[in-house]
Structures are given as C-alpha cells and as structure tokens.
C-alpha positions as CSV (number, residue, x, y, z in Angstrom):
1,A,57.3,-70.4,11.4
2,L,59.6,-67.8,13.0
3,E,59.7,-65.8,9.8
4,L,55.8,-65.8,9.8
5,L,55.7,-64.6,13.4
6,I,58.1,-61.8,12.6
7,K,56.2,-60.8,9.5
8,N,52.9,-60.6,11.3
9,A,54.2,-59.0,14.5
10,K,52.3,-55.9,15.8
11,P,54.2,-53.0,17.2
12,Y,54.2,-52.8,21.0
13,P,51.7,-50.2,22.1
14,I,53.1,-46.9,23.3
15,D,51.4,-45.4,26.3
16,G,49.8,-42.1,25.3
17,V,49.8,-42.7,21.6
18,Y,46.6,-43.7,19.8
19,R,45.4,-44.6,16.3
20,F,42.2,-43.6,14.6
21,D,40.9,-47.1,15.1
22,D,41.1,-46.8,18.9
23,F,38.2,-44.4,18.6
24,R,36.1,-46.2,16.0
25,A,33.2,-46.9,18.4
26,E,33.0,-43.4,19.6
27,L,33.3,-42.0,16.1
28,K,30.4,-44.2,15.0
29,E,28.3,-43.0,17.9
30,L,29.1,-39.4,17.1
31,Y,28.2,-40.0,13.4
32,A,24.9,-41.6,14.3
33,N,23.9,-38.9,16.8
34,D,25.5,-35.8,15.2
35,L,27.2,-32.9,16.9
36,K,24.8,-31.6,19.5
37,R,24.5,-28.3,21.2
38,G,25.3,-28.1,24.9
39,L,22.7,-27.9,27.7
40,N,20.1,-25.1,27.5
41,Q,20.8,-22.5,30.2
42,G,17.8,-20.4,29.1
43,V,19.4,-16.9,28.8
44,G,21.6,-16.2,25.8
45,Y,21.1,-19.7,24.4
46,D,21.0,-18.4,20.8
47,F,24.8,-17.8,20.9
48,Y,26.0,-19.9,23.8
49,S,25.2,-23.3,25.3
50,V,26.7,-25.3,28.2
51,A,28.8,-28.2,26.8
52,L,30.1,-30.6,29.5
53,G,33.8,-30.9,29.4
54,E,34.4,-27.2,28.7
55,L,35.7,-24.1,30.5
56,T,33.9,-20.8,30.3
57,A,35.2,-17.4,31.5
58,I,32.7,-14.6,32.2
59,T,34.0,-11.0,32.5
60,G,32.4,-7.6,32.8
61,I,32.7,-4.4,34.7
62,P,31.8,-4.7,38.5
63,N,28.0,-4.5,39.1
64,H,27.1,-5.1,35.5
65,G,25.4,-8.4,36.3
66,K,27.9,-11.2,35.5
67,S,27.4,-13.1,38.8
68,S,23.6,-12.6,38.7
69,V,23.4,-13.7,35.0
70,L,25.5,-16.8,35.8
71,N,23.4,-17.6,38.8
72,Q,20.3,-17.4,36.5
73,M,22.0,-19.8,34.1
74,L,22.5,-22.3,37.0
75,I,18.9,-22.0,38.1
76,N,17.6,-22.6,34.6
77,L,19.9,-25.6,34.1
78,I,18.5,-27.1,37.4
79,K,15.0,-26.4,36.3
80,N,15.6,-27.8,32.8
81,Y,17.6,-30.9,33.9
82,N,16.5,-32.6,37.1
83,A,15.3,-36.1,37.9
84,V,12.0,-34.9,39.5
85,N,10.4,-32.4,37.0
86,G,13.1,-31.5,34.5
87,K,11.5,-29.4,31.7
88,L,13.9,-30.7,29.0
89,D,15.6,-33.8,30.3
90,K,15.0,-35.8,33.5
91,S,18.0,-38.1,32.8
92,V,20.5,-35.3,33.4
93,D,20.3,-34.3,37.1
94,F,22.2,-31.0,37.0
95,R,24.1,-30.3,40.2
96,V,26.7,-27.6,40.7
97,G,29.4,-26.6,43.2
98,V,29.7,-22.8,43.8
99,F,32.7,-21.0,45.1
100,S,31.6,-17.4,45.6
101,P,33.3,-15.6,48.5
102,E,31.9,-12.3,47.5
103,M,28.4,-13.6,48.1
104,M,29.2,-14.7,51.7
105,P,27.8,-15.2,54.3
106,A,26.1,-18.2,52.8
107,Q,22.5,-17.2,53.8
108,N,22.8,-14.1,51.6
109,Y,23.6,-16.2,48.6
110,I,20.9,-18.7,49.4
111,G,18.3,-16.0,49.8
112,R,19.3,-14.4,46.6
113,T,19.2,-17.7,44.7
114,C,15.8,-18.6,46.1
115,A,14.5,-15.2,45.0
116,Q,15.7,-15.8,41.5
117,F,14.4,-19.3,41.5
118,K,10.9,-18.1,42.4
119,N,11.1,-14.9,40.4
120,K,10.1,-13.0,43.5
121,P,12.0,-10.4,45.6
122,F,13.5,-11.4,49.0
123,E,13.4,-8.1,50.9
124,K,10.6,-7.1,53.2
125,K,10.0,-3.8,51.4
126,Y,8.3,-5.6,48.6
127,T,4.6,-6.7,49.0
128,N,5.1,-9.5,46.5
129,R,8.2,-11.0,48.3
130,I,8.8,-14.7,48.4
131,S,6.6,-16.3,51.1
132,E,8.2,-18.3,54.0
133,E,6.6,-21.4,52.6
134,E,8.0,-20.7,49.1
135,L,11.4,-20.0,50.7
136,D,11.3,-23.4,52.5
137,L,10.3,-25.3,49.4
138,S,12.9,-23.6,47.3
139,T,15.6,-24.2,49.8
140,A,14.7,-27.9,50.1
141,F,14.8,-28.3,46.3
142,L,18.0,-26.3,45.7
143,N,19.7,-28.1,48.6
144,E,19.8,-31.2,46.4
145,H,21.4,-29.3,43.5
146,I,23.7,-26.5,44.7
147,F,26.7,-27.1,46.9
148,I,28.5,-24.2,48.5
149,L,32.3,-24.4,48.4
150,N,33.9,-22.3,51.2
151,P,37.5,-23.3,51.8
152,D,39.9,-21.0,53.7
153,I,41.2,-18.5,51.1
154,G,44.8,-19.0,52.0
155,D,47.8,-19.7,49.9
156,A,46.6,-23.3,49.2
157,A,43.1,-22.4,48.2
158,P,43.4,-23.3,44.5
159,M,44.5,-26.9,45.4
160,K,41.8,-27.1,48.0
161,L,39.2,-26.1,45.5
162,L,40.3,-28.7,43.0
163,S,40.2,-31.3,45.7
164,L,36.7,-30.3,46.9
165,A,35.4,-30.2,43.3
166,R,36.8,-33.6,42.7
167,S,35.1,-34.9,45.8
168,L,31.7,-33.4,44.7
169,V,32.0,-35.1,41.3
170,L,32.7,-38.4,42.8
171,T,30.1,-38.3,45.6
172,Q,27.4,-36.0,44.3
173,S,27.8,-36.3,40.5
174,V,27.9,-32.6,40.0
175,K,27.9,-31.4,36.4
176,G,29.2,-27.9,37.0
177,I,31.7,-25.9,39.1
178,V,31.6,-22.1,39.5
179,I,34.6,-19.9,40.7
180,D,33.4,-16.4,41.3
181,P,35.7,-14.5,41.1
182,F,39.1,-15.6,40.0
183,N,40.5,-12.4,41.4
184,K,39.9,-13.7,45.0
185,L,42.6,-16.4,44.3
186,E,45.1,-14.2,42.5
187,H,47.2,-13.7,45.6
188,C,48.0,-17.4,45.8
189,R,50.6,-17.2,43.0
190,K,53.1,-15.6,45.3
191,A,53.3,-18.7,47.5
192,M,53.7,-20.8,44.4
193,D,56.6,-18.6,43.2
194,L,55.0,-18.0,39.8
195,T,54.7,-15.0,37.6
196,E,51.2,-13.7,36.9
197,G,51.2,-15.3,33.4
198,E,52.5,-18.6,34.8
199,Y,49.9,-18.7,37.5
200,V,47.0,-17.8,35.2
201,A,48.1,-20.5,32.7
202,W,48.5,-23.1,35.5
203,F,45.1,-22.2,37.0
204,L,43.2,-22.3,33.7
205,N,44.9,-25.4,32.5
206,S,44.2,-27.2,35.8
207,W,40.5,-26.4,35.6
208,Q,40.2,-27.2,31.9
209,S,41.8,-30.6,32.4
210,F,39.4,-31.1,35.4
211,A,36.4,-30.3,33.2
212,R,37.5,-32.7,30.4
213,Q,38.5,-35.5,32.8
214,Y,35.2,-35.5,34.7
215,N,32.9,-34.2,31.9
216,V,31.7,-31.2,33.8
217,H,31.4,-27.5,32.9
218,V,33.5,-25.0,34.7
219,W,32.7,-21.3,34.9
220,I,35.3,-18.8,36.1
221,V,34.2,-15.2,36.7
222,V,37.0,-12.7,36.3
223,H,37.0,-8.9,36.7
224,P,38.7,-6.8,34.0
225,R,42.1,-5.3,35.0
226,K,41.1,-1.9,33.8
227,M,37.9,0.0,32.8
228,Q,38.0,2.4,29.9
229,R,35.6,5.3,29.5
230,D,33.6,5.3,26.3
231,P,34.6,8.5,24.4
232,K,31.5,8.2,22.2
233,N,29.1,7.9,25.2
234,P,29.8,10.3,28.1
235,G,29.5,8.6,31.5
236,E,29.6,5.1,30.0
237,Y,32.3,2.5,30.0
238,E,33.5,0.6,26.9
239,I,32.7,-3.0,26.7
240,P,35.7,-4.9,28.2
241,S,37.6,-6.8,25.6
242,I,39.5,-10.1,26.0
243,Y,42.6,-8.1,26.5
244,D,41.3,-6.2,29.5
245,I,41.3,-9.4,31.6
246,I,44.1,-10.2,34.0
247,G,46.4,-12.6,32.1
248,S,44.5,-11.9,29.0
249,S,46.6,-14.0,26.6
250,N,46.1,-17.1,28.6
251,F,42.4,-16.6,29.0
252,A,42.2,-16.0,25.2
253,G,44.2,-19.1,24.4
254,I,43.0,-21.6,27.0
255,C,39.3,-21.0,27.7
256,D,36.8,-22.7,25.5
257,N,34.3,-19.9,25.8
258,I,34.5,-16.3,27.0
259,L,31.4,-14.2,27.8
260,C,31.0,-10.6,28.8
261,C,28.1,-9.0,30.6
262,H,27.6,-5.3,30.0
263,R,24.9,-2.7,30.6
264,S,24.4,1.1,30.5
265,I,25.2,3.1,33.5
266,M,23.4,6.3,32.4
267,K,20.2,4.7,31.0
268,N,17.8,3.7,33.7
269,D,16.7,0.5,32.0
270,P,16.6,-3.2,33.0
271,Y,18.7,-4.5,30.1
272,V,21.9,-6.4,30.3
273,Y,23.8,-7.5,27.2
274,L,25.6,-10.9,27.1
275,Y,28.3,-11.0,24.5
276,T,30.0,-14.1,23.2
277,I,33.6,-13.0,22.8
278,K,35.0,-16.5,22.1
279,I,33.3,-19.8,21.3
280,R,35.8,-22.6,20.5
281,N,33.4,-25.2,19.1
282,F,30.9,-24.0,16.4
283,W,28.2,-26.5,17.5
284,V,28.2,-25.0,21.0
285,G,27.5,-21.4,20.0
286,T,28.5,-18.4,17.9
287,P,31.3,-16.0,18.6
288,G,30.5,-12.3,18.2
289,G,26.9,-12.8,19.3
290,C,25.0,-10.5,21.6
291,S,21.9,-11.5,23.6
292,K,19.7,-8.8,25.1
293,L,18.6,-9.9,28.6
294,L,15.8,-8.4,30.7
295,M,16.3,-8.1,34.4
296,D,13.5,-8.0,37.0
297,T,15.0,-5.3,39.3
298,E,13.2,-6.7,42.3
299,S,14.0,-10.5,42.2
300,K,17.2,-10.0,40.1
301,S,15.9,-12.7,37.7
302,F,16.8,-12.6,34.0
303,I,15.1,-13.7,30.8
304,N,15.8,-13.2,27.2
305,A,14.3,-9.8,26.4
306,P,11.1,-10.3,24.4
307,E,10.4,-8.4,21.2
308,D,7.2,-7.1,22.7
309,S,6.5,-3.5,23.6
310,D,7.7,-2.2,26.9
311,E,4.1,-2.1,28.2
312,E,4.0,-5.9,28.0
313,L,7.3,-6.7,29.6
314,D,5.9,-6.8,33.2
315,N,3.9,-9.9,32.3
316,Y,7.1,-12.0,32.0
317,F,7.8,-11.7,35.8
318,N,4.4,-12.1,37.2
319,T,4.5,-15.9,37.3
320,S,6.3,-17.8,40.0
321,G,9.1,-20.2,39.2
322,D,8.3,-23.9,39.1
C-alpha cells in the first residue's frame, strides 16, 4: 500500500508555477470565441483597437493633436459602450479616470470634452456653439463616465495616482486610465533616487501590471525629447520616432502599443495623421499603419477622414452628438 501511494504521489504545487492544464477552461473558451479585436474607439480603428489589459503610449510634437485625439477616443468609447444607449454594446459600461494637469482647471477640460461630445464649439464667438441645455445634459451624462484625477504633483504623485486608479477600479468599475502627460511626473524620479532609465522602466512596468491585473486599458501621453526639422519639407518637423521619446528603449520594450499623432504646420488643413508605431498583438491592430483623421476646427472633434471630396466634408460635423 505504501509503495502504491509513493508511485501515485503528485508533486507538491509550487507557488507561481503553472501547467498547461491549469488553463484548460480558459483555452477552450478562447478557442470557441476566437481572438477578438479590442473595443472600437472610432478614430483609427483600422489599425488600432482598445484591448483591455494593455498599455498604450501616445506621442507627437506639442500641439499636433495627441491629447485631443485621445479625448475623442474616450468619447467614442463611452458612446459605443454604455449601459443606457451604447451603440455597440450595452453590457460594457465604459468609464475612465483622467489625469491631465495640462488641461486644468477642471472646468476647461469639462467644457472642451462636452464640446467634442456634442460636435459643437464651446466659445461664444461661434453662432452654432453648444447650448446651455446641451451643456447641462452632456455634463450629466459624462459625469457618470469620466473621473478627473487631480492629486498634488509632488514627489509621491506616481504612487498616489496608482492608488487613486485602483480605488476607481474597485468602486466605479472604470475600464480606462489616462496619464497626460508622463512628462509632468518625470521630476519624481529624483526623490526615488533612480536614473532616468530606471524610473521610466519602473513607471511603465507598474502601469502595465496594473492594466493586466485589473483588466483595464492605460494610455500614457508622452512628449518627444527632441523635435527634428524635416529636410525634405521646409518649415515642417519630422514624424517623431520611438527613439525620440524620453526613455525610448523602455517605451519600445514595455508598452503594448505606441501611437503617434502628426500634422502639417505649413499646410492650413484640418488633417491629423495617427500612426501605429508598435502593436504587440496582431489581433489588436496593425503596426506601421496610418489613419487620416479629419478635425472640426471649431469643436476640436475628430472623425476618420472620408474619401469624399472636400466640398462634402462639412456634412460630417453638422449633426450633434448623441
């Protein structure tokens, strides 16, 4: 009997070590449902989608639209995925926490977001500006879906942000976190006695782990370290590469996705180009892609640029947001 027990004994499980069989149920579910694209954020969806559990960095030259394009993505996600009137899925109630100190005071960010939400300008100088009733209705709806993170930007700000984001996940079931921009937190590394590379690696790994643990999507906006003039196009800047970002090797290696917003300075046109510099998982999107976006210069709203003639483009911004 003792010999039989020894023969049939199973190894004692080791914490942190798993076998294929430990994931059999999850594998069967994946096999049945197939690999699926992420959530549809509306703009640039041909080459990039929002997969929960991933980390995306967005870069671009200042004033080239990265914050506005990201905010449009958030608005589209809320419109497409909400429990009241979600256009694509009412079972996913998309909520997001936004840390955006460059958009403060808060009323400025709220006004800008409501304008994008309704596809109408906010300023008085426009005759078609968002009405007070539309502003109130937009604010009431977005109040349930966007949470403003505004901790003191001191040396402990990165840890405070992680703590606030964790609280939002647990109490409000948020599906996304925005840090815009990373550069506002760069000074914190000195208090942690880390080199630039060590701090960037710690920061990105912390938020990637957070995204995976809580199954949310995290966006980090980061300004390029340097801007290069384009020798082929006088007056223009070259499109920033992954190596122009602060701590570039860590961003390149850790982030699941890297996007870049770029537009012409010399041409007076409303187009912004969204490049997918890196896409880790092929079912989420396509690296090396470029989406042409059209901006309404009054409301700062974005759509995928239609293939129609320029004369017909105005029609796309003459309807109010739902």
